Every structure is written in structure tokens, then in C-alpha cells.
One Martini backbone bead per residue (centre of mass of N, CA, C, O) as a GRO file, in nm:
protein
  125
    1UNK     BB    1   9.461   8.017  12.791
    2UNK     BB    2   9.510   8.311  12.866
    3UNK     BB    3   9.651   8.254  13.140
    4UNK     BB    4   9.892   8.087  13.020
    5UNK     BB    5  10.013   8.329  12.856
    6UNK     BB    6  10.064   8.519  13.108
    7UNK     BB    7  10.208   8.253  13.225
    8UNK     BB    8  10.562   8.244  13.238
    9UNK     BB    9  10.754   8.103  13.461
   10UNK     BB   10  10.584   8.268  13.693
   11UNK     BB   11  10.507   8.515  13.511
   12UNK     BB   12  10.352   8.821  13.463
   13UNK     BB   13  10.210   8.959  13.191
   14UNK     BB   14  10.184   9.257  13.031
   15UNK     BB   15  10.007   9.447  12.850
   16UNK     BB   16  10.186   9.568  12.576
   17UNK     BB   17  10.468   9.728  12.575
   18UNK     BB   18  10.803   9.691  12.566
   19UNK     BB   19  11.016   9.819  12.783
   20UNK     BB   20  11.086  10.131  12.793
   21UNK     BB   21  10.972  10.426  12.887
   22UNK     BB   22  10.942  10.716  12.754
   23UNK     BB   23  11.080  10.991  12.844
   24UNK     BB   24  11.077  11.312  12.892
   25UNK     BB   25  11.221  11.489  12.631
   26UNK     BB   26  11.424  11.744  12.585
   27UNK     BB   27  11.459  11.897  12.293
   28UNK     BB   28  11.693  12.094  12.350
   29UNK     BB   29  11.889  11.885  12.472
   30UNK     BB   30  11.903  11.702  12.227
   31UNK     BB   31  12.013  11.910  12.030
   32UNK     BB   32  12.271  11.976  12.187
   33UNK     BB   33  12.389  11.691  12.187
   34UNK     BB   34  12.402  11.677  11.878
   35UNK     BB   35  12.589  11.919  11.837
   36UNK     BB   36  12.821  11.813  12.011
   37UNK     BB   37  12.868  11.557  11.853
   38UNK     BB   38  12.940  11.699  11.588
   39UNK     BB   39  13.177  11.854  11.689
   40UNK     BB   40  13.346  11.609  11.776
   41UNK     BB   41  13.351  11.474  11.497
   42UNK     BB   42  13.498  11.706  11.351
   43UNK     BB   43  13.751  11.702  11.529
   44UNK     BB   44  13.836  11.413  11.467
   45UNK     BB   45  13.856  11.446  11.164
   46UNK     BB   46  14.072  11.666  11.160
   47UNK     BB   47  14.289  11.505  11.306
   48UNK     BB   48  14.299  11.269  11.104
   49UNK     BB   49  14.387  11.443  10.864
   50UNK     BB   50  14.644  11.555  10.980
   51UNK     BB   51  14.780  11.288  11.024
   52UNK     BB   52  14.775  11.196  10.727
   53UNK     BB   53  14.931  11.434  10.606
   54UNK     BB   54  15.187  11.386  10.772
   55UNK     BB   55  15.236  11.101  10.665
   56UNK     BB   56  15.258  11.169  10.367
   57UNK     BB   57  15.490  11.373  10.395
   58UNK     BB   58  15.697  11.178  10.511
   59UNK     BB   59  15.689  10.975  10.278
   60UNK     BB   60  15.779  11.176  10.060
   61UNK     BB   61  16.053  11.239  10.185
   62UNK     BB   62  16.158  10.949  10.177
   63UNK     BB   63  16.139  10.917   9.870
   64UNK     BB   64  16.334  11.147   9.794
   65UNK     BB   65  16.578  11.032   9.945
   66UNK     BB   66  16.589  10.761   9.788
   67UNK     BB   67  16.623  10.885   9.508
   68UNK     BB   68  16.886  11.029   9.561
   69UNK     BB   69  17.042  10.776   9.638
   70UNK     BB   70  16.999  10.625   9.371
   71UNK     BB   71  17.136  10.839   9.194
   72UNK     BB   72  17.408  10.817   9.328
   73UNK     BB   73  17.455  10.517   9.257
   74UNK     BB   74  17.433  10.555   8.955
   75UNK     BB   75  17.677  10.748   8.931
   76UNK     BB   76  17.879  10.555   9.040
   77UNK     BB   77  17.844  10.338   8.823
   78UNK     BB   78  17.901  10.517   8.581
   79UNK     BB   79  18.187  10.589   8.666
   80UNK     BB   80  18.298  10.296   8.680
   81UNK     BB   81  18.236  10.233   8.380
   82UNK     BB   82  18.460  10.470   8.306
   83UNK     BB   83  18.703  10.432   8.530
   84UNK     BB   84  18.588  10.570   8.789
   85UNK     BB   85  18.654  10.663   9.131
   86UNK     BB   86  18.491  10.753   9.385
   87UNK     BB   87  18.579  10.895   9.685
   88UNK     BB   88  18.380  10.736   9.863
   89UNK     BB   89  18.477  10.452   9.780
   90UNK     BB   90  18.771  10.487   9.859
   91UNK     BB   91  18.706  10.535  10.161
   92UNK     BB   92  18.581  10.260  10.203
   93UNK     BB   93  18.821  10.080  10.104
   94UNK     BB   94  19.037  10.218  10.312
   95UNK     BB   95  18.889  10.293  10.595
   96UNK     BB   96  18.792  10.598  10.598
   97UNK     BB   97  18.594  10.680  10.870
   98UNK     BB   98  18.610  10.999  10.908
   99UNK     BB   99  18.469  11.068  10.633
  100UNK     BB  100  18.277  10.806  10.667
  101UNK     BB  101  17.959  10.624  10.777
  102UNK     BB  102  17.912  10.480  10.532
  103UNK     BB  103  17.693  10.454  10.286
  104UNK     BB  104  17.549  10.756  10.254
  105UNK     BB  105  17.663  10.865  10.544
  106UNK     BB  106  17.680  11.045  10.821
  107UNK     BB  107  17.722  11.117  11.144
  108UNK     BB  108  17.396  11.128  11.184
  109UNK     BB  109  17.280  10.909  10.952
  110UNK     BB  110  17.266  11.076  10.708
  111UNK     BB  111  17.257  11.161  10.396
  112UNK     BB  112  17.529  11.227  10.140
  113UNK     BB  113  17.485  11.401   9.827
  114UNK     BB  114  17.826  11.442   9.688
  115UNK     BB  115  17.937  11.245   9.452
  116UNK     BB  116  17.882  11.368   9.163
  117UNK     BB  117  18.114  11.591   9.177
  118UNK     BB  118  18.359  11.378   9.260
  119UNK     BB  119  18.384  11.167   9.023
  120UNK     BB  120  18.590  11.330   8.828
  121UNK     BB  121  18.842  11.355   9.023
  122UNK     BB  122  18.855  11.029   9.009
  123UNK     BB  123  19.094  10.843   8.829
  124UNK     BB  124  19.174  10.579   8.631
  125UNK     BB  125  19.498  10.507   8.469
   0.00000   0.00000   0.00000
């Protein structure tokens, strides 16, 4: 039976460990590869954190811009509740497109939060 165990599907098995024989590995080279790998890992981690910090910063700026826009709209509503019509809304209603390009945007497409100061200037009599 011992010969049957050694021959499986026509191949002769050798006694001992399977797989590759470990080659003589230079310990210094192995340590240097490990150090290089660690340096690369730290560099990737640093880049990832920089990217995430920039992403958070841009999202925070967007949130601030949206809050300012919301405050502007709240002030417009408050002024209209008091019977005043902000000049920006008058410009929108009259189609005065050279003054504004849509609600709360300027020529560059960015928001222009100047309505709060002009709200008292236009009153409905």
C-alpha cells in the first residue's frame, strides 16, 4: 500500500514538505524592502488625509454659502411679511435681467448676498 500512496494519478510523490523551498533571503535586503514599503504606505496615507481634509474644507465652504443664501431668503420673506419688497425680487419680477441672473446669483453664477441691506429701501405703500 505504501507504493500506492506514493503514486497518485501516475505521479510519484516525494516525501517531505510541499511547496517552494525557501531561498536564502538576505536579511538586510528584506529589512530594506520592509522599510521602503512602510515609507510608501505612510506617503499614501498622507496623501489620503490631505485629500480628505480638502474635501471636508470644500464641503464646509459649500455649507457656509448655503447658510448665507438661506439667511438671505429668510430676510426676504421677513421683509415681504412686513409689506416690503426687496429690490432683488422687484428686479426678478420686472425681468430686469441685466441687474441679476436669477435668484441670488451674479454674472459668474455665484451667489450675491446683498439683499439684507436693500430690503428696507423698497417699501410697498
